[in-house]
N, C-alpha and C positions, 0 to 999 in steps of 0.2 A: 558410534554416533559422533564422537569428537576425535580430532586428530591429536597426536602428541603435542602439537604446537598450541592447542586450544587451552581454555581455562580449566583449572582443577575443580573438583567438587567443592572444595573449601572456597575457592574464589567465586564460584557461582552462588554459593550460599550467602556469602557476604553481599554480593550484588542484590540478591533477592530480598535481603533484609534492609536494603537502602532505599532511598527514593528512586524514581525512574531516572532522573537526570544524573544523580551521583552513581547509580548502578551502571549506567552506560559509560560514564567517565571511567569507571574502574575496568569495564569490559573492553573498552575501545581497542587497546593494543592487540588483543587476541580475537576480536569479534569475527574477523573474516575466516578464522579457523574453526568456527562453530556452525552448526546447521541453522542458526538463526539468520545468517546472511541469505539474502534472496539468491536462489540458484541461478546459474547461468542459463539453464534450460528455460526458466520463466522469462528471464531478461531477453533472451534471443527471440522467444515467441512473441513477446510484446513488441519488440522492435519490428519484426516482420509485419505485424498487424498495423502498427502506426505508419509504416512506410506507405501503405496503401491509402492513408487518410491525409497525409501531408502534401507538400512540405509545410512546416511550421516556422514561425520566426523565433522569438526568444522562448526558452523553456525553463521550467522550474521543477526541481525535485523536492517534494515536501517530506520532511523528516528523512533527509538524505543519508544519515548515518555516516558510514565510511565511504560512501559514494558509489556503491555498486550500480545504482541506476543512472548515474551521470553519462556513461557511454551510450545509453539508450537515447538520451536527449541529443547528444552530439551526432548521432546517426540520422536523426529526423528533423533537427532544427537548424535553420540557416543563421539564426542570431545567437546571442549570448546564452550560455548555459549557467544556471544558478542552482545551488543547493542550499537548503535551509535546515538547521537542526538546533536543538537547544543544548546539546552536549558539546562542550568545548573540546574534549578529547576525541570524540568521534569526528568532529570537524577537522581536527589536527591530522587525523589519519586520512580523511578525505583529501585534505590539501596536499599531503605527501604523495598520494596516489594520482591525484588529478590537478596538477598545478595550474592548468589553464582555465579551470572553472572558477566562477565567482561563488564564494562560500560565505554565508551570512549566519551568524548566531542569533536565533530568535525563537520565540515560542510559536508553534504552529497555530495556536489559538489567538495570536495577536500578530499577524504577519505585517511586516513593514513595507508592503507593496500596494500600489493602486493601479489597476488596468495596465499591467506591465508585461504580461506573458500571453503567448498564443497557445501554449500547451503546458499543463501541469501533470506530473505523474507522482505516484507514491507506491512504495513497495513494502508490504509487511508491517506497516506502522499502525494500522487502524485498531488493533487490539489494545493499544494504549489509551484509547478514548472511549469512555462510556457514552451511552446514547445521547445525552444532552450535550456533551463535549463534541460529539460528531457533528451535531447541528452547527455549533460554533465554527468548527474546523471547515466544514463545507462552505459556510458563509464567508469565511476569511479567504479561502481559495477563490471563490466566486469574485470577490472584490479585487483579487490580484490578477485575474484574467482580463484580457481585452475583450470587447464585444465579439462574439463568435468563437471565443477561445474554448479550449477543450480540457477537461480533467479526465484522465484515463488511469485506470488501475486494474490489475488482475484480481479476480475473486474466485478462488477454488470452490467447488461444490462441497457442502458439508458431507461428512462420512455417513454411510447408512446407519440408521438407528439400530443400536444393539451390536454394531461391529466393534472390534477391538479399538480402532481409531476413535470411534464415537465415545467409548467409555474412558479412553485415555484423556481426551480433551475435556470431557465432563469432570473427571477427577482433578485435572489441572485447574480448571476454573473454580471448582469447589475449594481446593486448597488455597487459591489466591483470595477467595472471599473470606475464608477463615483467617488467613494471615492479615488481611487488611482490616478485619474487625477487631483484632487484638493488638496490632502494631502500628505505630506511626513513625515516619510518614508512610503513606500507602505506596505500594508498587502496583500500578495499574497495568495489567497485561492479561487479557481474556481472549479466548478463541471462539466463544459462542455468542458474541454480542454484535456480530457483523453479518447478518443474513441479508440476502439480496432483496427480498420484498421490503424490509425495513429500511435498508440503505437507499433503495429507490425513492421511497417516500420522503426521507430526509433530504435527499438531493433535490427533489422537486420542490419541497418547501423552501429550499435556499435559492430557487430560481433557475435551476438547470432544466434542460430538456434531456431526458435520460434514455439511453439505449444500451445494448450490449451485443457483443459478437463472440462466438466460440473461439477458443484457441485450439485449433484442430490437433496440434501436436500431443495434446493430453487425452484425446479420445472422448468417448461417451460412456455414460452409465447405462445400466440395464434398461432404464426407461427412455433412453435415447437423448437425454439432456446432456449438455457438455460437462465434462469433469472440471473444466476451468473456463471462465469467461473473462473477456476484457470489458469492463464497464466504461461507458463513454458518456460523460455528462457535459453538455455544451451550454455555454452562457449565451442567453438571448438569441434571437434571430433564427439561425439555421437549425434544422432538425437533424440531430445525429442519427436518427433512425433511417434517414434517407440514404446514408452511406451504404455502399455495396457490402452485402454480407452481414448487416446488422439486423437484429430482431428486437422487438419490444417484449417485455415480460408477458408471458402467456402464449407467445408464438412458438410453441414447442411441438415436436412430432407427437402424433396421437398413438403411435405404437413404436416399440423398440426397433432400431435399425439393425439390420443384419450385417455382419462383417464379412 
């Protein structure tokens, strides 16, 4: 699961016993050698999907970490590319890897931007935000987008109930809740607090028009639904659902597709 260049078990334990910010400061030099970094497969799939929706002007990577998502923005945005994160060490790694990007240290729950971007993306960060914080986050990104601007992020389907992956994620979240009940500061990282119906509601409450489209590289589940979607939340005006290939929640096949 980890390469020899990645963190040791002791280093991961120290990180998990820290705050989110300090934990990522500690992990930053070895973060890209862990499975926590967004995979190139997801990044490439999202890039292909966004190419059909652009071009965009300025782009923002929310919770950019070491900058894995910045090349996605460079591929589809004609304007400046900005990454924002609250970990100084993660930003230092991003700056080393992507010197042409504008990198800003800030809390995603208090973004220092107003109507500045045509596209915002985020990869793998939403587990760090509990439901109430997700509402604040979506409102902050909404304020940072220009009218008609788009927030886009991949959202994998949850594992089947009772599967090994299901119980693994359930056990991880349970361990996190126990850890945060007895230790301070908390380390917020959950895998089962970001489900599509709930996310859609929170986005709509923040003023977005919400749609999604399948990322076909990841195939479909037995019921014909996508294994991974690209969620598209547009600020004001244009309806993201009118873009080619997008569907609204509920527009799913009535029977499994045959391969």
